[in-house]
FIKOLZA-1660 file (N, C-alpha, C; in steps of 0.1 Angstrom, whole numbers, plus 5000, padded with zeros to 4 digits):
% residues 212
   i   px   py   pz ch aa at
   1 1854 8488 1676  A  M  N
   1 1852 8495 1689  A  M CA
   1 1839 8503 1689  A  M  C
   2 1832 8501 1700  A  A  N
   2 1819 8508 1701  A  A CA
   2 1821 8522 1704  A  A  C
   3 1813 8531 1697  A  L  N
   3 1813 8545 1699  A  L CA
   3 1801 8549 1708  A  L  C
   4 1803 8555 1719  A  L  N
   4 1792 8560 1728  A  L CA
   4 1793 8575 1729  A  L  C
   5 1782 8582 1729  A  K  N
   5 1782 8596 1731  A  K CA
   5 1779 8599 1746  A  K  C
   6 1786 8609 1751  A  A  N
   6 1785 8612 1765  A  A CA
   6 1784 8627 1766  A  A  C
   7 1778 8631 1777  A  S  N
   7 1776 8645 1780  A  S CA
   7 1781 8648 1794  A  S  C
   8 1788 8660 1796  A  T  N
   8 1793 8664 1809  A  T CA
   8 1781 8666 1818  A  T  C
   9 1783 8661 1831  A  R  N
   9 1772 8663 1841  A  R CA
   9 1778 8670 1853  A  R  C
  10 1769 8677 1860  A  N  N
  10 1772 8684 1872  A  N CA
  10 1766 8677 1884  A  N  C
  11 1756 8668 1881  A  E  N
  11 1749 8662 1892  A  E CA
  11 1758 8652 1899  A  E  C
  12 1759 8653 1912  A  I  N
  12 1769 8645 1920  A  I CA
  12 1761 8637 1931  A  I  C
  13 1752 8643 1937  A  G  N
  13 1745 8636 1948  A  G CA
  13 1737 8624 1944  A  G  C
  14 1733 8615 1953  A  S  N
  14 1726 8603 1950  A  S CA
  14 1712 8606 1945  A  S  C
  15 1706 8617 1950  A  R  N
  15 1692 8620 1945  A  R CA
  15 1693 8625 1930  A  R  C
  16 1703 8633 1927  A  Q  N
  16 1704 8638 1913  A  Q CA
  16 1708 8626 1904  A  Q  C
  17 1717 8617 1909  A  V  N
  17 1721 8606 1900  A  V CA
  17 1709 8597 1898  A  V  C
  18 1700 8595 1908  A  R  N
  18 1688 8587 1906  A  R CA
  18 1679 8593 1895  A  R  C
  19 1678 8607 1895  A  R  N
  19 1670 8613 1884  A  R CA
  19 1676 8610 1870  A  R  C
  20 1689 8610 1869  A  L  N
  20 1695 8607 1857  A  L CA
  20 1691 8593 1852  A  L  C
  21 1692 8583 1861  A  R  N
  21 1688 8570 1857  A  R CA
  21 1673 8569 1853  A  R  C
  22 1665 8577 1859  A  D  N
  22 1651 8577 1855  A  D CA
  22 1649 8582 1841  A  D  C
  23 1659 8590 1836  A  K  N
  23 1659 8595 1823  A  K CA
  23 1666 8585 1813  A  K  C
  24 1670 8574 1817  A  G  N
  24 1677 8564 1809  A  G CA
  24 1691 8568 1807  A  G  C
  25 1698 8574 1816  A  L  N
  25 1712 8578 1816  A  L CA
  25 1719 8571 1827  A  L  C
  26 1732 8567 1824  A  T  N
  26 1740 8561 1833  A  T CA
  26 1752 8570 1837  A  T  C
  27 1754 8573 1850  A  P  N
  27 1765 8582 1853  A  P CA
  27 1779 8574 1852  A  P  C
  28 1789 8582 1848  A  A  N
  28 1802 8576 1846  A  A CA
  28 1813 8586 1849  A  A  C
  29 1825 8582 1852  A  V  N
  29 1837 8591 1853  A  V CA
  29 1847 8586 1843  A  V  C
  30 1854 8596 1838  A  I  N
  30 1866 8593 1829  A  I CA
  30 1878 8599 1835  A  I  C
  31 1888 8591 1837  A  Y  N
  31 1900 8596 1844  A  Y CA
  31 1913 8590 1837  A  Y  C
  32 1924 8595 1842  A  G  N
  32 1937 8589 1838  A  G CA
  32 1945 8598 1828  A  G  C
  33 1957 8593 1826  A  R  N
  33 1967 8599 1816  A  R CA
  33 1970 8614 1820  A  R  C
  34 1970 8617 1833  A  G  N
  34 1974 8630 1838  A  G CA
  34 1964 8641 1835  A  G  C
  35 1952 8637 1831  A  Q  N
  35 1942 8647 1828  A  Q CA
  35 1931 8648 1839  A  Q  C
  36 1923 8659 1839  A  D  N
  36 1913 8660 1849  A  D CA
  36 1902 8649 1848  A  D  C
  37 1897 8645 1859  A  T  N
  37 1886 8636 1859  A  T CA
  37 1873 8643 1854  A  T  C
  38 1866 8636 1845  A  K  N
  38 1853 8641 1840  A  K CA
  38 1842 8633 1845  A  K  C
  39 1831 8640 1849  A  C  N
  39 1819 8633 1853  A  C CA
  39 1809 8634 1841  A  C  C
  40 1805 8623 1836  A  V  N
  40 1797 8623 1824  A  V CA
  40 1784 8614 1825  A  V  C
  41 1776 8615 1815  A  T  N
  41 1764 8605 1815  A  T CA
  41 1765 8598 1801  A  T  C
  42 1761 8586 1801  A  L  N
  42 1760 8577 1789  A  L CA
  42 1746 8572 1787  A  L  C
  43 1742 8569 1775  A  S  N
  43 1729 8563 1773  A  S CA
  43 1729 8549 1779  A  S  C
  44 1720 8547 1788  A  E  N
  44 1719 8534 1794  A  E CA
  44 1718 8523 1784  A  E  C
  45 1710 8524 1774  A  H  N
  45 1707 8514 1764  A  H CA
  45 1720 8511 1756  A  H  C
  46 1727 8522 1751  A  D  N
  46 1739 8520 1743  A  D CA
  46 1750 8514 1752  A  D  C
  47 1751 8518 1764  A  L  N
  47 1762 8512 1773  A  L CA
  47 1760 8497 1775  A  L  C
  48 1748 8494 1779  A  E  N
  48 1745 8480 1782  A  E CA
  48 1746 8471 1770  A  E  C
  49 1742 8476 1758  A  L  N
  49 1744 8469 1746  A  L CA
  49 1759 8466 1743  A  L  C
  50 1767 8476 1745  A  A  N
  50 1782 8474 1743  A  A CA
  50 1787 8464 1753  A  A  C
  51 1783 8465 1766  A  L  N
  51 1788 8456 1776  A  L CA
  51 1783 8441 1773  A  L  C
  52 1771 8440 1768  A  Q  N
  52 1766 8427 1765  A  Q CA
  52 1774 8420 1754  A  Q  C
  53 1780 8428 1745  A  H  N
  53 1787 8423 1734  A  H CA
  53 1802 8421 1738  A  H  C
  54 1805 8423 1751  A  G  N
  54 1819 8421 1755  A  G CA
  54 1829 8432 1753  A  G  C
  55 1824 8444 1750  A  A  N
  55 1833 8455 1748  A  A CA
  55 1841 8458 1760  A  A  C
  56 1854 8459 1758  A  R  N
  56 1864 8463 1769  A  R CA
  56 1869 8477 1767  A  R  C
  57 1870 8481 1755  A  V  N
  57 1874 8495 1752  A  V CA
  57 1863 8502 1744  A  V  C
  58 1861 8514 1748  A  L  N
  58 1850 8522 1742  A  L CA
  58 1856 8535 1736  A  L  C
  59 1851 8540 1725  A  E  N
  59 1854 8553 1720  A  E CA
  59 1843 8562 1725  A  E  C
  60 1846 8571 1734  A  V  N
  60 1836 8579 1740  A  V CA
  60 1837 8594 1735  A  V  C
  61 1826 8598 1729  A  D  N
  61 1825 8612 1724  A  D CA
  61 1819 8621 1735  A  D  C
  62 1827 8629 1741  A  V  N
  62 1823 8638 1752  A  V CA
  62 1821 8652 1746  A  V  C
  63 1809 8655 1743  A  D  N
  63 1806 8668 1738  A  D CA
  63 1814 8672 1726  A  D  C
  64 1816 8662 1717  A  G  N
  64 1824 8664 1705  A  G CA
  64 1838 8660 1705  A  G  C
  65 1844 8658 1717  A  A  N
  65 1858 8654 1718  A  A CA
  65 1858 8639 1721  A  A  C
  66 1865 8631 1712  A  K  N
  66 1866 8616 1714  A  K CA
  66 1878 8612 1722  A  K  C
  67 1876 8602 1730  A  E  N
  67 1886 8596 1738  A  E CA
  67 1884 8581 1738  A  E  C
  68 1896 8573 1738  A  N  N
  68 1895 8559 1739  A  N CA
  68 1896 8556 1754  A  N  C
  69 1886 8548 1759  A  C  N
  69 1885 8545 1773  A  C CA
  69 1884 8530 1776  A  C  C
  70 1891 8525 1786  A  L  N
  70 1890 8511 1790  A  L CA
  70 1879 8510 1801  A  L  C
  71 1870 8501 1800  A  V  N
  71 1860 8499 1810  A  V CA
  71 1867 8493 1822  A  V  C
  72 1870 8501 1832  A  K  N
  72 1878 8496 1843  A  K CA
  72 1869 8490 1854  A  K  C
  73 1857 8495 1856  A  D  N
  73 1849 8490 1867  A  D CA
  73 1834 8493 1864  A  D  C
  74 1825 8484 1866  A  V  N
  74 1811 8486 1864  A  V CA
  74 1804 8482 1877  A  V  C
  75 1796 8491 1882  A  Q  N
  75 1788 8489 1894  A  Q CA
  75 1774 8485 1890  A  Q  C
  76 1770 8472 1893  A  W  N
  76 1757 8467 1888  A  W CA
  76 1747 8468 1899  A  W  C
  77 1734 8466 1895  A  D  N
  77 1723 8466 1905  A  D CA
  77 1724 8452 1912  A  D  C
  78 1715 8450 1922  A  T  N
  78 1715 8438 1930  A  T CA
  78 1714 8425 1921  A  T  C
  79 1706 8426 1911  A  F  N
  79 1704 8414 1902  A  F CA
  79 1714 8413 1891  A  F  C
  80 1723 8423 1889  A  G  N
  80 1733 8422 1879  A  G CA
  80 1727 8425 1865  A  G  C
  81 1716 8432 1864  A  H  N
  81 1710 8435 1851  A  H CA
  81 1713 8449 1846  A  H  C
  82 1714 8459 1856  A  M  N
  82 1715 8473 1852  A  M CA
  82 1728 8478 1857  A  M  C
  83 1736 8485 1848  A  A  N
  83 1748 8492 1852  A  A CA
  83 1744 8505 1859  A  A  C
  84 1748 8506 1871  A  L  N
  84 1745 8518 1879  A  L CA
  84 1755 8529 1878  A  L  C
  85 1768 8525 1875  A  H  N
  85 1779 8535 1874  A  H CA
  85 1791 8528 1867  A  H  C
  86 1798 8536 1860  A  V  N
  86 1810 8530 1852  A  V CA
  86 1822 8539 1854  A  V  C
  87 1833 8532 1856  A  D  N
  87 1846 8539 1857  A  D CA
  87 1853 8537 1843  A  D  C
  88 1857 8547 1837  A  L  N
  88 1864 8546 1824  A  L CA
  88 1878 8552 1825  A  L  C
  89 1888 8544 1821  A  L  N
  89 1902 8548 1821  A  L CA
  89 1907 8552 1807  A  L  C
  90 1912 8564 1806  A  R  N
  90 1917 8569 1793  A  R CA
  90 1929 8560 1789  A  R  C
  91 1929 8556 1777  A  V  N
  91 1940 8547 1772  A  V CA
  91 1944 8551 1758  A  V  C
  92 1956 8547 1754  A  S  N
  92 1961 8548 1740  A  S CA
  92 1960 8534 1735  A  S  C
  93 1958 8532 1723  A  M  N
  93 1957 8519 1717  A  M CA
  93 1971 8512 1717  A  M  C
  94 1982 8519 1721  A  D  N
  94 1995 8513 1722  A  D CA
  94 1998 8509 1736  A  D  C
  95 1989 8512 1746  A  D  N
  95 1991 8509 1760  A  D CA
  95 1990 8494 1762  A  D  C
  96 1996 8490 1773  A  R  N
  96 1994 8477 1779  A  R CA
  96 1986 8479 1792  A  R  C
  97 1976 8471 1794  A  V  N
  97 1967 8473 1806  A  V CA
  97 1965 8460 1813  A  V  C
  98 1961 8460 1826  A  E  N
  98 1957 8449 1833  A  E CA
  98 1942 8447 1833  A  E  C
  99 1938 8435 1830  A  V  N
  99 1924 8432 1829  A  V CA
  99 1921 8418 1835  A  V  C
 100 1909 8415 1838  A  S  N
 100 1904 8402 1843  A  S CA
 100 1896 8396 1832  A  S  C
 101 1900 8383 1828  A  L  N
 101 1893 8376 1817  A  L CA
 101 1887 8363 1822  A  L  C
 102 1875 8360 1818  A  P  N
 102 1868 8348 1821  A  P CA
 102 1875 8336 1814  A  P  C
 103 1876 8325 1821  A  V  N
 103 1882 8313 1815  A  V CA
 103 1871 8303 1813  A  V  C
 104 1870 8298 1800  A  L  N
 104 1860 8289 1796  A  L CA
 104 1866 8275 1793  A  L  C
 105 1861 8265 1800  A  L  N
 105 1867 8252 1797  A  L CA
 105 1859 8245 1786  A  L  C
 106 1866 8239 1777  A  R  N
 106 1860 8233 1765  A  R CA
 106 1864 8219 1764  A  R  C
 107 1854 8210 1760  A  G  N
 107 1857 8196 1759  A  G CA
 107 1852 8188 1771  A  G  C
 108 1854 8175 1770  A  T  N
 108 1850 8166 1781  A  T CA
 108 1862 8159 1786  A  T  C
 109 1866 8160 1799  A  P  N
 109 1877 8153 1804  A  P CA
 109 1877 8138 1802  A  P  C
 110 1888 8132 1799  A  A  N
 110 1889 8117 1797  A  A CA
 110 1885 8110 1810  A  A  C
 111 1887 8116 1822  A  G  N
 111 1884 8110 1835  A  G CA
 111 1869 8109 1837  A  G  C
 112 1861 8115 1830  A  I  N
 112 1846 8114 1832  A  I CA
 112 1841 8100 1829  A  I  C
 113 1847 8094 1819  A  E  N
 113 1843 8080 1816  A  E CA
 113 1847 8070 1827  A  E  C
 114 1857 8074 1836  A  D  N
 114 1861 8066 1847  A  D CA
 114 1854 8069 1860  A  D  C
 115 1843 8078 1859  A  G  N
 115 1836 8081 1870  A  G CA
 115 1840 8094 1877  A  G  C
 116 1849 8101 1871  A  G  N
 116 1854 8114 1877  A  G CA
 116 1845 8125 1875  A  G  C
 117 1847 8136 1882  A  V  N
 117 1838 8148 1881  A  V CA
 117 1847 8160 1880  A  V  C
 118 1844 8168 1870  A  L  N
 118 1852 8180 1868  A  L CA
 118 1848 8192 1877  A  L  C
 119 1858 8198 1883  A  H  N
 119 1856 8209 1892  A  H CA
 119 1865 8221 1887  A  H  C
 120 1859 8232 1883  A  Q  N
 120 1866 8244 1879  A  Q CA
 120 1869 8253 1892  A  Q  C
 121 1881 8254 1895  A  V  N
 121 1885 8261 1907  A  V CA
 121 1886 8276 1905  A  V  C
 122 1891 8280 1893  A  V  N
 122 1893 8294 1890  A  V CA
 122 1885 8297 1877  A  V  C
 123 1877 8308 1878  A  T  N
 123 1868 8312 1867  A  T CA
 123 1873 8324 1859  A  T  C
 124 1882 8332 1866  A  D  N
 124 1887 8344 1859  A  D CA
 124 1902 8345 1863  A  D  C
 125 1910 8350 1853  A  I  N
 125 1924 8352 1855  A  I CA
 125 1927 8367 1852  A  I  C
 126 1938 8372 1859  A  N  N
 126 1942 8385 1857  A  N CA
 126 1954 8385 1848  A  N  C
 127 1954 8393 1837  A  V  N
 127 1965 8393 1827  A  V CA
 127 1968 8407 1824  A  V  C
 128 1980 8409 1817  A  E  N
 128 1984 8421 1811  A  E CA
 128 1985 8419 1796  A  E  C
 129 1978 8429 1789  A  C  N
 129 1978 8427 1774  A  C CA
 129 1977 8440 1767  A  C  C
 130 1979 8441 1754  A  P  N
 130 1978 8453 1747  A  P CA
 130 1963 8458 1746  A  P  C
 131 1961 8470 1747  A  V  N
 131 1947 8475 1746  A  V CA
 131 1940 8471 1733  A  V  C
 132 1948 8471 1722  A  A  N
 132 1943 8468 1709  A  A CA
 132 1939 8454 1707  A  A  C
 133 1943 8445 1716  A  S  N
 133 1940 8431 1714  A  S CA
 133 1936 8424 1727  A  S  C
 134 1926 8430 1734  A  I  N
 134 1921 8424 1746  A  I CA
 134 1910 8413 1742  A  I  C
 135 1913 8400 1745  A  P  N
 135 1903 8390 1741  A  P CA
 135 1890 8391 1750  A  P  C
 136 1879 8385 1745  A  E  N
 136 1867 8385 1753  A  E CA
 136 1868 8375 1765  A  E  C
 137 1876 8364 1762  A  D  N
 137 1877 8353 1772  A  D CA
 137 1889 8345 1768  A  D  C
 138 1893 8335 1777  A  I  N
 138 1904 8326 1774  A  I CA
 138 1897 8312 1774  A  I  C
 139 1899 8304 1764  A  R  N
 139 1893 8291 1762  A  R CA
 139 1904 8280 1764  A  R  C
 140 1901 8270 1772  A  V  N
 140 1911 8260 1775  A  V CA
 140 1905 8246 1772  A  V  C
 141 1912 8238 1764  A  R  N
 141 1908 8224 1761  A  R CA
 141 1911 8215 1773  A  R  C
 142 1902 8207 1777  A  I  N
 142 1904 8198 1789  A  I CA
 142 1902 8183 1785  A  I  C
 143 1902 8179 1773  A  N  N
 143 1899 8166 1769  A  N CA
 143 1908 8155 1775  A  N  C
 144 1921 8159 1777  A  D  N
 144 1931 8149 1781  A  D CA
 144 1931 8148 1797  A  D  C
 145 1923 8155 1804  A  L  N
 145 1924 8155 1818  A  L CA
 145 1918 8142 1824  A  L  C
 146 1926 8135 1832  A  K  N
 146 1923 8122 1837  A  K CA
 146 1919 8124 1852  A  K  C
 147 1913 8113 1858  A  V  N
 147 1910 8113 1872  A  V CA
 147 1922 8115 1880  A  V  C
 148 1922 8124 1890  A  G  N
 148 1934 8126 1898  A  G CA
 148 1943 8137 1893  A  G  C
 149 1940 8142 1881  A  E  N
 149 1949 8152 1875  A  E CA
 149 1943 8166 1876  A  E  C
 150 1951 8176 1876  A  S  N
 150 1947 8190 1876  A  S CA
 150 1954 8198 1865  A  S  C
 151 1948 8208 1861  A  L  N
 151 1954 8218 1852  A  L CA
 151 1957 8230 1860  A  L  C
 152 1969 8235 1858  A  L  N
 152 1973 8247 1866  A  L CA
 152 1973 8260 1856  A  L  C
 153 1973 8271 1862  A  L  N
 153 1972 8283 1854  A  L CA
 153 1984 8284 1844  A  L  C
 154 1995 8279 1848  A  K  N
 154 2007 8279 1839  A  K CA
 154 2005 8270 1827  A  K  C
 155 1995 8261 1828  A  D  N
 155 1992 8252 1816  A  D CA
 155 1984 8259 1806  A  D  C
 156 1978 8270 1809  A  I  N
 156 1970 8277 1799  A  I CA
 156 1979 8283 1788  A  I  C
 157 1975 8281 1775  A  E  N
 157 1982 8286 1764  A  E CA
 157 1976 8300 1761  A  E  C
 158 1982 8310 1765  A  L  N
 158 1977 8324 1763  A  L CA
 158 1981 8329 1749  A  L  C
 159 1972 8337 1743  A  P  N
 159 1975 8343 1730  A  P CA
 159 1988 8352 1731  A  P  C
 160 1995 8354 1720  A  E  N
 160 2007 8361 1720  A  E CA
 160 2005 8375 1725  A  E  C
 161 2014 8380 1733  A  G  N
 161 2014 8393 1738  A  G CA
 161 2006 8395 1752  A  G  C
 162 2001 8383 1757  A  I  N
 162 1993 8384 1769  A  I CA
 162 2001 8377 1780  A  I  C
 163 2003 8383 1792  A  R  N
 163 2011 8378 1803  A  R CA
 163 2002 8376 1815  A  R  C
 164 2003 8364 1821  A  L  N
 164 1996 8360 1833  A  L CA
 164 2001 8368 1845  A  L  C
 165 1992 8373 1853  A  L  N
 165 1996 8381 1865  A  L CA
 165 1994 8373 1878  A  L  C
 166 1986 8362 1877  A  D  N
 166 1983 8354 1889  A  D CA
 166 1994 8344 1891  A  D  C
 167 1993 8337 1903  A  D  N
 167 2002 8327 1906  A  D CA
 167 2001 8315 1896  A  D  C
 168 2011 8312 1889  A  P  N
 168 2011 8302 1878  A  P CA
 168 2008 8288 1884  A  P  C
 169 2011 8285 1897  A  D  N
 169 2009 8272 1902  A  D CA
 169 1995 8270 1908  A  D  C
 170 1986 8280 1906  A  T  N
 170 1973 8279 1911  A  T CA
 170 1965 8269 1902  A  T  C
 171 1957 8260 1908  A  A  N
 171 1949 8251 1901  A  A CA
 171 1938 8258 1893  A  A  C
 172 1937 8255 1881  A  L  N
 172 1925 8260 1873  A  L CA
 172 1913 8251 1874  A  L  C
 173 1916 8238 1872  A  C  N
 173 1905 8228 1873  A  C CA
 173 1910 8214 1877  A  C  C
 174 1902 8206 1882  A  T  N
 174 1906 8192 1886  A  T CA
 174 1895 8182 1882  A  T  C
 175 1900 8170 1881  A  C  N
 175 1890 8159 1878  A  C CA
 175 1893 8148 1889  A  C  C
 176 1882 8146 1896  A  S  N
 176 1884 8136 1908  A  S CA
 176 1871 8129 1910  A  S  C
 177 1872 8118 1918  A  F  N
 177 1860 8110 1922  A  F CA
 177 1853 8118 1932  A  F  C
 178 1839 8116 1932  A  V  N
 178 1831 8122 1943  A  V CA
 178 1834 8115 1956  A  V  C
 179 1831 8122 1967  A  A  N
 179 1833 8116 1980  A  A CA
 179 1825 8103 1981  A  A  C
 180 1832 8092 1987  A  E  N
 180 1826 8079 1988  A  E CA
 180 1814 8080 1998  A  E  C
 181 1804 8072 1995  A  E  N
 181 1792 8072 2003  A  E CA
 181 1795 8065 2016  A  E  C
 182 1788 8068 2027  A  V  N
 182 1790 8061 2040  A  V CA
 182 1787 8046 2038  A  V  C
 183 1794 8038 2046  A  T  N
 183 1792 8024 2046  A  T CA
 183 1779 8020 2052  A  T  C
 184 1774 8008 2049  A  E  N
 184 1761 8003 2054  A  E CA
 184 1762 8003 2070  A  E  C
 185 1773 7999 2075  A  E  N
 185 1774 7999 2090  A  E CA
 185 1773 8013 2096  A  E  C
 186 1779 8023 2089  A  A  N
 186 1778 8036 2094  A  A CA
 186 1763 8041 2093  A  A  C
 187 1757 8037 2082  A  E  N
 187 1743 8041 2080  A  E CA
 187 1734 8035 2091  A  E  C
 188 1737 8023 2095  A  E  N
 188 1729 8016 2105  A  E CA
 188 1731 8023 2118  A  E  C
 189 1743 8027 2121  A  E  N
 189 1746 8034 2134  A  E CA
 189 1739 8047 2134  A  E  C
 190 1739 8054 2122  A  A  N
 190 1733 8067 2122  A  A CA
 190 1717 8066 2123  A  A  C
 191 1712 8054 2118  A  A  N
 191 1698 8052 2118  A  A CA
 191 1693 8048 2132  A  A  C
 192 1702 8042 2140  A  E  N
 192 1698 8037 2154  A  E CA
 192 1707 8043 2164  A  E  C
 193 1705 8056 2167  A  P  N
 193 1714 8063 2177  A  P CA
 193 1712 8057 2191  A  P  C
 194 1722 8058 2199  A  E  N
 194 1722 8053 2212  A  E CA
 194 1713 8062 2221  A  E  C
 195 1704 8056 2229  A  V  N
 195 1695 8063 2238  A  V CA
 195 1701 8062 2252  A  V  C
 196 1706 8073 2257  A  I  N
 196 1713 8073 2269  A  I CA
 196 1704 8069 2281  A  I  C
 197 1691 8073 2281  A  G  N
 197 1682 8069 2292  A  G CA
 197 1681 8054 2293  A  G  C
 198 1679 8047 2281  A  E  N
 198 1677 8033 2280  A  E CA
 198 1690 8026 2286  A  E  C
 199 1702 8031 2282  A  K  N
 199 1714 8025 2286  A  K CA
 199 1715 8025 2301  A  K  C
 200 1712 8037 2307  A  K  N
 200 1713 8038 2322  A  K CA
 200 1703 8029 2329  A  K  C
 201 1691 8028 2323  A  E  N
 201 1681 8019 2329  A  E CA
 201 1685 8005 2329  A  E  C
 202 1692 8001 2317  A  A  N
 202 1697 7987 2316  A  A CA
 202 1708 7984 2326  A  A  C
 203 1717 7994 2328  A  E  N
 203 1728 7992 2337  A  E CA
 203 1723 7991 2351  A  E  C
 204 1712 7999 2354  A  G  N
 204 1706 7999 2368  A  G CA
 204 1700 7985 2370  A  G  C
 205 1694 7979 2360  A  S  N
 205 1687 7966 2362  A  S CA
 205 1698 7956 2365  A  S  C
 206 1709 7957 2358  A  E  N
 206 1720 7947 2360  A  E CA
 206 1726 7948 2374  A  E  C
 207 1728 7960 2379  A  E  N
 207 1733 7962 2392  A  E CA
 207 1723 7956 2402  A  E  C
 208 1710 7959 2400  A  A  N
 208 1701 7954 2410  A  A CA
 208 1700 7939 2410  A  A  C
 209 1702 7933 2398  A  G  N
 209 1702 7918 2397  A  G CA
 209 1714 7912 2404  A  G  C
 210 1725 7918 2403  A  S  N
 210 1738 7913 2409  A  S CA
 210 1738 7914 2424  A  S  C
 211 1730 7924 2429  A  G  N
 211 1730 7927 2443  A  G CA
 211 1721 7917 2450  A  G  C
 212 1711 7911 2444  A  S  N
 212 1701 7902 2450  A  S CA
 212 1707 7888 2453  A  S  C
% end
């Protein structure tokens, strides 16, 4: 578990918070477990390093007092490179918490050889699991997936102690043929659109001819 040092802050307004970021500090709040909410600052470098390594739970040293905190929410900049603000939830290592985990598909579906295309419908799932054993991601083998078949969320083999919170009948991924190309006849019709003016002119000529 990553250890991050934090300092209590009194700066609340956007201008003051901007000054903190200019100093390489990231504003954060620590809340939960019936205790008062603390406004703190964390080292921008240390925080982003921990997040890049997939840390979900941090040991936060606030002015000498250590607390275990779950990274509940991160507000990123427009490009997703810099953490602008972090919400930290106090937890005990014995707690069970709700988290969102990325799903990584592994292997090549059997249907690819038959011309199928893999489409991942769901990229993250919501689960409940122990704080002490939150995985970085969930990996699913898809080698046996054939054309026309789908894997559902209930087909995912979750590690022991982890419970799915989403609808189990939701499709995780599918293997299907791509949409058929338009026929040659349709292509010709699309290439030679009807010209209304010409049609009317032709009809007018026929009527004139029949009247003579």
